[in-house]
C-alpha atoms as a printed R data frame, in Angstrom:
    type eleno elety resid chain resno        x        y      z
1   ATOM     1    CA   UNK     A     1  -77.932 -101.769 24.192
2   ATOM     2    CA   UNK     A     2  -77.762  -98.952 21.656
3   ATOM     3    CA   UNK     A     3  -80.811  -97.185 20.204
4   ATOM     4    CA   UNK     A     4  -80.467  -98.861 16.775
5   ATOM     5    CA   UNK     A     5  -80.424 -102.388 18.270
6   ATOM     6    CA   UNK     A     6  -83.267 -101.509 20.637
7   ATOM     7    CA   UNK     A     7  -85.365 -100.227 17.716
8   ATOM     8    CA   UNK     A     8  -84.638 -103.370 15.680
9   ATOM     9    CA   UNK     A     9  -85.734 -105.572 18.573
10  ATOM    10    CA   UNK     A    10  -88.906 -103.515 19.033
11  ATOM    11    CA   UNK     A    11  -89.674 -103.961 15.297
12  ATOM    12    CA   UNK     A    12  -89.346 -107.736 15.637
13  ATOM    13    CA   UNK     A    13  -91.683 -107.617 18.639
14  ATOM    14    CA   UNK     A    14  -94.252 -105.748 16.565
15  ATOM    15    CA   UNK     A    15  -94.449 -108.751 14.242
16  ATOM    16    CA   UNK     A    16  -94.602 -111.366 16.977
17  ATOM    17    CA   UNK     A    17  -96.749 -109.485 19.448
18  ATOM    18    CA   UNK     A    18  -99.780 -111.704 18.928
19  ATOM    19    CA   UNK     A    19  -98.358 -114.801 20.647
20  ATOM    20    CA   UNK     A    20 -100.986 -117.219 21.866
21  ATOM    21    CA   UNK     A    21 -101.305 -118.466 25.425
22  ATOM    22    CA   UNK     A    22 -102.153 -122.038 24.389
23  ATOM    23    CA   UNK     A    23  -99.054 -124.054 25.264
24  ATOM    24    CA   UNK     A    24  -97.883 -127.115 23.399
25  ATOM    25    CA   UNK     A    25  -95.011 -129.500 24.079
26  ATOM    26    CA   UNK     A    26  -92.947 -128.212 21.191
27  ATOM    27    CA   UNK     A    27  -93.137 -125.596 18.474
28  ATOM    28    CA   UNK     A    28  -93.068 -126.464 14.796
29  ATOM    29    CA   UNK     A    29  -90.266 -128.850 13.830
30  ATOM    30    CA   UNK     A    30  -89.270 -126.837 10.747
31  ATOM    31    CA   UNK     A    31  -86.612 -124.145 10.746
32  ATOM    32    CA   UNK     A    32  -87.989 -121.033 12.474
33  ATOM    33    CA   UNK     A    33  -88.901 -117.953 10.428
34  ATOM    34    CA   UNK     A    34  -86.953 -115.834 12.927
35  ATOM    35    CA   UNK     A    35  -84.680 -116.297 15.923
36  ATOM    36    CA   UNK     A    36  -83.866 -113.605 18.444
37  ATOM    37    CA   UNK     A    37  -81.393 -113.960 21.319
38  ATOM    38    CA   UNK     A    38  -81.635 -111.410 24.117
39  ATOM    39    CA   UNK     A    39  -78.748 -111.168 26.594
40  ATOM    40    CA   UNK     A    40  -79.118 -111.487 30.356
41  ATOM    41    CA   UNK     A    41  -80.773 -108.406 31.836
42  ATOM    42    CA   UNK     A    42  -82.586 -107.407 28.642
43  ATOM    43    CA   UNK     A    43  -85.792 -109.492 28.629
44  ATOM    44    CA   UNK     A    44  -85.123 -111.854 31.576
45  ATOM    45    CA   UNK     A    45  -82.396 -112.396 34.164
46  ATOM    46    CA   UNK     A    46  -80.887 -115.032 31.864
47  ATOM    47    CA   UNK     A    47  -80.093 -115.252 28.141
48  ATOM    48    CA   UNK     A    48  -83.441 -115.718 26.361
49  ATOM    49    CA   UNK     A    49  -83.888 -117.133 22.858
50  ATOM    50    CA   UNK     A    50  -87.175 -116.552 21.035
51  ATOM    51    CA   UNK     A    51  -87.971 -118.501 17.859
52  ATOM    52    CA   UNK     A    52  -91.063 -117.950 15.724
53  ATOM    53    CA   UNK     A    53  -92.982 -119.769 13.022
54  ATOM    54    CA   UNK     A    54  -95.766 -118.497 10.775
55  ATOM    55    CA   UNK     A    55  -98.383 -115.908 11.604
56  ATOM    56    CA   UNK     A    56 -100.308 -113.645  9.283
57  ATOM    57    CA   UNK     A    57 -100.644 -109.900  9.872
58  ATOM    58    CA   UNK     A    58 -102.644 -107.194  8.127
59  ATOM    59    CA   UNK     A    59 -101.377 -103.637  8.710
60  ATOM    60    CA   UNK     A    60 -103.315 -100.515  7.707
61  ATOM    61    CA   UNK     A    61 -101.948  -97.019  8.125
62  ATOM    62    CA   UNK     A    62 -103.973  -93.816  8.247
63  ATOM    63    CA   UNK     A    63 -102.518  -90.418  7.378
64  ATOM    64    CA   UNK     A    64 -103.760  -86.870  7.786
65  ATOM    65    CA   UNK     A    65 -104.242  -84.355  4.935
66  ATOM    66    CA   UNK     A    66 -100.512  -83.501  5.085
67  ATOM    67    CA   UNK     A    67  -99.439  -87.132  4.710
68  ATOM    68    CA   UNK     A    68  -98.424  -87.552  8.359
69  ATOM    69    CA   UNK     A    69  -99.031  -90.958  9.927
70  ATOM    70    CA   UNK     A    70 -101.655  -90.516 12.648
71  ATOM    71    CA   UNK     A    71 -102.942  -94.048 13.275
72  ATOM    72    CA   UNK     A    72 -102.219  -97.656 12.398
73  ATOM    73    CA   UNK     A    73 -104.132 -100.890 12.865
74  ATOM    74    CA   UNK     A    74 -102.364 -104.281 12.906
75  ATOM    75    CA   UNK     A    75 -104.639 -107.343 12.952
76  ATOM    76    CA   UNK     A    76 -104.320 -111.062 12.409
77  ATOM    77    CA   UNK     A    77 -102.381 -113.887 13.986
78  ATOM    78    CA   UNK     A    78  -98.917 -113.826 15.436
79  ATOM    79    CA   UNK     A    79  -96.188 -116.394 15.195
80  ATOM    80    CA   UNK     A    80  -96.112 -119.646 17.115
81  ATOM    81    CA   UNK     A    81  -93.254 -119.027 19.536
82  ATOM    82    CA   UNK     A    82  -90.694 -121.055 21.445
83  ATOM    83    CA   UNK     A    83  -88.900 -119.412 24.370
84  ATOM    84    CA   UNK     A    84  -85.647 -120.985 25.602
85  ATOM    85    CA   UNK     A    85  -83.675 -120.218 28.755
86  ATOM    86    CA   UNK     A    86  -80.164 -120.572 27.341
87  ATOM    87    CA   UNK     A    87  -78.721 -121.138 30.835
88  ATOM    88    CA   UNK     A    88  -80.687 -124.289 31.669
89  ATOM    89    CA   UNK     A    89  -82.206 -125.335 28.302
90  ATOM    90    CA   UNK     A    90  -85.802 -125.151 29.574
91  ATOM    91    CA   UNK     A    91  -88.357 -124.230 26.866
92  ATOM    92    CA   UNK     A    92  -91.922 -122.990 26.647
93  ATOM    93    CA   UNK     A    93  -93.940 -122.920 23.420
94  ATOM    94    CA   UNK     A    94  -97.077 -121.101 22.286
95  ATOM    95    CA   UNK     A    95  -99.438 -121.584 19.392
96  ATOM    96    CA   UNK     A    96 -100.308 -118.817 16.953
97  ATOM    97    CA   UNK     A    97 -103.431 -116.873 17.886
98  ATOM    98    CA   UNK     A    98 -105.159 -113.585 17.151
99  ATOM    99    CA   UNK     A    99 -104.603 -110.036 18.307
100 ATOM   100    CA   UNK     A   100 -105.188 -106.412 17.369
101 ATOM   101    CA   UNK     A   101 -102.674 -103.597 17.843
102 ATOM   102    CA   UNK     A   102 -103.911 -100.014 17.434
103 ATOM   103    CA   UNK     A   103 -101.441  -97.110 17.508
104 ATOM   104    CA   UNK     A   104 -102.134  -93.378 17.701
105 ATOM   105    CA   UNK     A   105  -99.145  -91.265 16.712
106 ATOM   106    CA   UNK     A   106  -98.207  -87.872 18.106
107 ATOM   107    CA   UNK     A   107  -96.516  -85.149 16.014
108 ATOM   108    CA   UNK     A   108  -93.179  -85.744 17.816
109 ATOM   109    CA   UNK     A   109  -93.087  -89.429 16.781
110 ATOM   110    CA   UNK     A   110  -94.183  -90.859 20.124
111 ATOM   111    CA   UNK     A   111  -97.333  -92.961 20.208
112 ATOM   112    CA   UNK     A   112  -99.898  -94.730 22.349
113 ATOM   113    CA   UNK     A   113 -100.510  -98.405 21.608
114 ATOM   114    CA   UNK     A   114 -103.511 -100.485 22.651
115 ATOM   115    CA   UNK     A   115 -103.167 -104.247 22.155
116 ATOM   116    CA   UNK     A   116 -106.022 -106.703 22.606
117 ATOM   117    CA   UNK     A   117 -106.133 -110.473 22.255
118 ATOM   118    CA   UNK     A   118 -102.973 -112.545 22.775
119 ATOM   119    CA   UNK     A   119  -99.861 -110.390 23.058
120 ATOM   120    CA   UNK     A   120  -96.227 -110.525 24.099
121 ATOM   121    CA   UNK     A   121  -94.835 -107.605 26.106
122 ATOM   122    CA   UNK     A   122  -91.088 -107.376 26.698
123 ATOM   123    CA   UNK     A   123  -89.906 -104.593 28.973
124 ATOM   124    CA   UNK     A   124  -86.265 -103.499 29.152
125 ATOM   125    CA   UNK     A   125  -84.595 -101.990 32.238
126 ATOM   126    CA   UNK     A   126  -85.175  -98.480 30.819
127 ATOM   127    CA   UNK     A   127  -88.948  -98.990 30.488
128 ATOM   128    CA   UNK     A   128  -91.665  -98.118 33.013
129 ATOM   129    CA   UNK     A   129  -92.102 -100.308 34.946
130 ATOM   130    CA   UNK     A   130  -88.472 -101.313 34.594
131 ATOM   131    CA   UNK     A   131  -87.674 -104.731 33.171
132 ATOM   132    CA   UNK     A   132  -86.282 -107.106 32.441
133 ATOM   133    CA   UNK     A   133  -89.594 -108.863 31.983
134 ATOM   134    CA   UNK     A   134  -91.274 -110.938 29.296
135 ATOM   135    CA   UNK     A   135  -95.027 -111.428 29.687
136 ATOM   136    CA   UNK     A   136  -97.727 -113.108 27.626
137 ATOM   137    CA   UNK     A   137 -101.020 -111.255 28.012
138 ATOM   138    CA   UNK     A   138 -104.422 -112.613 26.963
139 ATOM   139    CA   UNK     A   139 -106.538 -109.514 27.328
140 ATOM   140    CA   UNK     A   140 -105.605 -105.862 26.923
141 ATOM   141    CA   UNK     A   141 -102.465 -103.776 27.408
142 ATOM   142    CA   UNK     A   142 -102.074 -100.028 26.841
143 ATOM   143    CA   UNK     A   143  -98.683  -98.310 26.767
144 ATOM   144    CA   UNK     A   144  -96.919  -95.260 25.392
145 ATOM   145    CA   UNK     A   145  -93.644  -95.276 23.495
146 ATOM   146    CA   UNK     A   146  -91.547  -92.110 23.511
147 ATOM   147    CA   UNK     A   147  -89.099  -90.986 20.832
148 ATOM   148    CA   UNK     A   148  -86.274  -92.870 22.616
149 ATOM   149    CA   UNK     A   149  -88.283  -96.141 22.405
150 ATOM   150    CA   UNK     A   150  -89.013  -96.155 26.148
151 ATOM   151    CA   UNK     A   151  -92.244  -98.024 26.906
152 ATOM   152    CA   UNK     A   152  -94.497  -96.799 29.730
153 ATOM   153    CA   UNK     A   153  -97.252  -99.263 30.597
154 ATOM   154    CA   UNK     A   154 -100.525  -97.480 31.396
155 ATOM   155    CA   UNK     A   155 -102.781 -100.479 32.035
156 ATOM   156    CA   UNK     A   156 -103.121 -104.244 31.628
157 ATOM   157    CA   UNK     A   157 -106.067 -106.577 32.096
158 ATOM   158    CA   UNK     A   158 -106.663 -110.245 31.471
159 ATOM   159    CA   UNK     A   159 -104.586 -113.364 32.026
160 ATOM   160    CA   UNK     A   160 -100.809 -112.918 32.236
161 ATOM   161    CA   UNK     A   161  -97.989 -115.447 32.090
162 ATOM   162    CA   UNK     A   162  -94.479 -114.499 33.267
163 ATOM   163    CA   UNK     A   163  -92.210 -116.201 30.722
164 ATOM   164    CA   UNK     A   164  -89.053 -115.549 32.768
165 ATOM   165    CA   UNK     A   165  -90.517 -117.257 35.863
166 ATOM   166    CA   UNK     A   166  -91.848 -120.161 33.791
167 ATOM   167    CA   UNK     A   167  -88.362 -120.860 32.393
168 ATOM   168    CA   UNK     A   168  -86.483 -120.955 35.710
């Protein structure tokens, strides 16, 4: 996957990161606000489709005296999500719930992100630890992102749900 596609996927994840861990039998019946299909080996060891409905985010950015972005705070609710294993048709849905994402930016463009609440973490094979993995976390996750969009997970705590395992 090229850097541009990887960055686009990471941007989508930023908007859906606050996925709730409360499962329901099906997501909203209306047309989803977004659909993302990730090929085998990217987010799981099968083709994974993620659909999302709703959510409300509030993003604040903080700059230094020179106008450089140094910190951002993203709060609110994420989208209700439906995950589908495209190989076997099995689905798993979540409700929308709250989360906070705080980022501290370095001068080189890398940053450290701390997410609390209900969050979705997708790791690619190039990340540390290496994916593919897709995990719902109700708690806290801290990771760095370098200028090549490589995630390095520093710590996690709370309840986790392995989406890939749940869809087998």
